[in-house]
Structure formats: structure tokens, C-alpha cells
Backbone as numpy.savetxt, mean C-alpha at the origin, in Angstrom:
# Nx Ny Nz CAx CAy CAz Cx Cy Cz
29.02 -35.96 -20.33 29.19 -34.27 -20.54 28.66 -34.04 -19.94
27.41 -34.06 -21.34 26.52 -32.72 -21.34 24.97 -33.12 -20.26
25.18 -34.03 -19.94 24.36 -34.66 -18.25 25.05 -34.86 -17.30
26.40 -34.20 -17.20 26.96 -34.39 -16.16 26.59 -32.71 -15.55
26.65 -31.41 -17.19 26.63 -30.04 -16.72 25.10 -30.05 -16.25
24.05 -31.00 -17.40 22.67 -30.71 -16.97 22.20 -30.64 -15.25
22.86 -32.14 -14.94 23.04 -32.23 -13.88 22.83 -31.05 -12.56
24.55 -30.46 -12.92 24.69 -29.13 -11.99 23.89 -28.21 -11.90
23.84 -27.73 -13.42 23.06 -26.58 -13.81 21.90 -26.50 -13.20
20.99 -28.03 -12.56 19.63 -28.25 -11.68 19.94 -28.22 -10.84
21.52 -29.00 -9.83 21.52 -28.65 -8.39 22.09 -27.40 -8.49
22.65 -26.35 -9.08 22.78 -24.92 -8.41 21.43 -23.69 -8.58
20.63 -24.40 -9.82 19.11 -23.76 -9.84 18.28 -23.74 -8.29
18.28 -25.44 -8.32 17.75 -25.90 -6.88 17.92 -25.06 -5.97
19.34 -25.33 -5.72 19.64 -24.48 -4.23 19.72 -23.18 -4.69
19.11 -22.18 -5.91 19.43 -20.96 -5.98 17.84 -20.35 -5.06
16.88 -21.55 -5.82 15.56 -21.39 -5.50 15.15 -21.24 -4.04
15.84 -22.71 -3.34 15.47 -22.91 -1.98 15.93 -21.42 -1.68
17.22 -21.45 -1.89 17.54 -20.20 -0.53 16.52 -18.57 -1.02
16.36 -18.43 -2.41 15.38 -17.40 -2.61 13.60 -18.00 -1.52
13.94 -19.22 -1.50 12.65 -19.14 -0.54 13.02 -19.37 0.76
13.58 -19.81 1.44 14.23 -19.19 2.43 13.72 -17.85 2.83
14.77 -16.88 1.74 14.43 -15.32 2.40 13.33 -14.55 3.08
12.50 -15.43 1.67 10.69 -14.77 1.26 10.46 -15.55 2.96
10.69 -16.81 3.13 9.61 -17.15 4.39 10.72 -16.01 6.03
11.88 -15.79 5.31 12.30 -15.38 6.75 11.20 -13.41 6.53
11.92 -13.01 5.25 11.24 -11.78 5.38 9.89 -11.83 5.73
8.93 -13.59 5.28 7.37 -12.56 6.04 7.26 -12.82 6.95
8.50 -13.46 8.21 7.67 -13.63 9.45 9.04 -12.63 10.23
9.49 -11.75 9.72 10.26 -10.20 9.93 8.93 -9.70 10.08
8.23 -8.92 8.86 7.20 -8.33 8.72 5.64 -8.23 9.70
5.75 -9.89 10.12 4.81 -10.50 10.73 5.21 -10.35 11.46
5.95 -9.64 12.69 6.51 -10.02 14.06 7.44 -8.90 14.45
7.88 -7.58 13.87 8.86 -7.06 13.52 8.03 -5.87 13.71
9.18 -4.56 13.80 8.27 -3.15 14.51 7.39 -2.53 12.51
7.38 -3.52 11.11 7.91 -2.77 10.54 5.62 -2.92 10.38
5.63 -3.61 11.03 3.58 -4.01 11.27 2.76 -2.72 11.51
3.40 -1.71 12.40 3.60 -0.76 12.94 2.88 -0.21 12.27
3.82 0.10 11.06 3.49 1.47 9.79 2.22 1.12 9.60
2.02 -0.58 9.71 0.47 -0.78 9.11 -0.40 -0.04 9.39
-0.25 -0.41 10.69 -1.34 -0.13 11.90 -1.94 1.41 11.53
-0.89 1.75 12.59 -0.65 3.28 12.24 -1.52 3.91 11.20
-1.52 3.50 9.43 -1.67 4.13 8.61 -2.70 3.67 8.38
-3.28 2.50 8.76 -4.93 1.91 8.88 -5.47 3.02 9.99
-4.91 3.08 11.31 -5.91 3.82 12.14 -6.15 5.47 11.94
-4.96 6.10 10.80 -5.18 7.44 10.39 -5.92 7.55 9.59
-6.15 6.61 8.30 -6.87 6.42 7.04 -8.77 6.41 8.73
-8.58 5.17 8.91 -9.99 5.62 9.84 -10.75 7.26 10.94
-9.13 7.58 10.87 -9.60 8.87 11.54 -10.27 9.97 10.70
-9.11 10.00 9.54 -10.03 11.15 8.14 -11.67 10.62 7.48
-11.61 9.19 7.96 -12.76 9.16 7.38 -13.68 9.38 8.56
-13.58 9.36 9.37 -14.34 9.41 10.93 -15.02 11.16 10.86
-13.53 12.10 9.67 -14.41 13.27 10.12 -15.16 13.59 9.42
-14.55 12.84 8.15 -15.39 13.40 6.76 -16.94 12.81 7.25
-17.02 12.04 7.88 -18.86 11.68 7.89 -19.23 13.10 9.17
-18.11 12.55 10.35 -18.81 14.15 11.31 -19.12 15.53 10.62
-18.05 15.91 9.41 -18.11 17.57 9.58 -18.51 17.02 7.60
-19.73 16.18 7.30 -19.98 15.97 6.17 -21.04 17.47 5.68
-21.55 17.63 6.32 -22.38 18.40 6.04 -22.56 19.99 5.66
-21.52 20.48 6.62 -19.56 21.54 6.54 -19.01 21.25 5.15
-19.11 20.32 5.02 -17.84 20.38 3.91 -18.85 20.70 2.64
-20.16 20.18 2.37 -21.40 19.98 1.51 -21.06 21.76 1.18
-21.61 22.10 2.69 -22.08 23.46 2.49 -21.30 24.55 1.83
-19.97 24.00 2.43 -18.37 24.50 1.98 -18.52 24.80 0.11
-18.25 23.79 -0.15 -17.88 22.78 -1.23 -19.09 23.48 -2.64
-20.62 23.41 -1.83 -22.03 23.94 -2.67 -21.08 25.86 -3.08
-20.83 26.31 -1.83 -20.29 27.84 -1.57 -19.53 28.42 -3.02
-18.37 27.41 -3.19 -17.50 27.69 -3.97 -18.04 27.06 -5.42
-18.49 26.05 -5.76 -19.01 25.82 -6.64 -19.89 26.72 -6.94
-20.35 27.76 -6.52 -21.96 29.18 -7.11 -20.61 30.03 -6.64
-19.54 30.06 -6.65 -18.81 31.48 -7.07 -17.72 30.94 -8.44
-17.88 30.13 -8.09 -17.02 29.61 -9.94 -18.12 30.02 -10.79
-18.91 29.00 -10.84 -20.16 29.27 -11.63 -20.49 30.70 -12.46
-20.60 31.58 -10.63 -21.06 33.15 -11.25 -19.69 33.76 -12.12
-18.60 33.55 -11.06 -16.85 33.89 -12.12 -16.99 33.82 -13.60
-17.56 32.24 -13.98 -17.04 31.67 -15.31 -18.95 32.30 -15.72
-19.28 33.30 -15.24 -20.92 33.68 -16.19 -20.43 35.42 -16.78
-19.30 35.86 -15.45 -19.07 36.97 -15.89 -17.76 37.12 -16.58
-16.91 35.96 -17.04 -16.03 36.22 -17.73 -16.51 36.48 -19.41
């Protein structure tokens, strides 16, 4: 009786794991071939554009940040 219950439990566990495995494979296939991948590509392109803008305007950004820091330091001395 105990062996039969263990065998049934093992069968149920195997069936559950196999179904989860199949679901994971299906989800992976949908991600690779579906429209969800477009969101990732768009995010990567936005990051590339932002990095490019920072590189292009690096000198101006540094100048603005230096001016802000100088103002903060001068105002801190006054306090």
C-alpha cells in the first residue's frame, strides 16, 4: 500500500514537473518570437541614444555641473 502511494506520488510529481517544463519552453518560445522582444529592443535603443547624448554634450554637462557645485559651495560658506 505504501509503495503504491509512493508510486502515485512520484507519478504526480513527474507529471507536474513535465507540465511546468513544457510551459517554460512555450513561454521562452513566445518571448523569442513574440512582440515582447520589441520592448527590449526599444529599451536598448533608448539607452544607446541617451549614452550618445551624454557623450556628445559631455563638455556642456560638466560645465553646468561645475557651475552648480560652485554655487552650492559659495552658498554653504555664507551659511
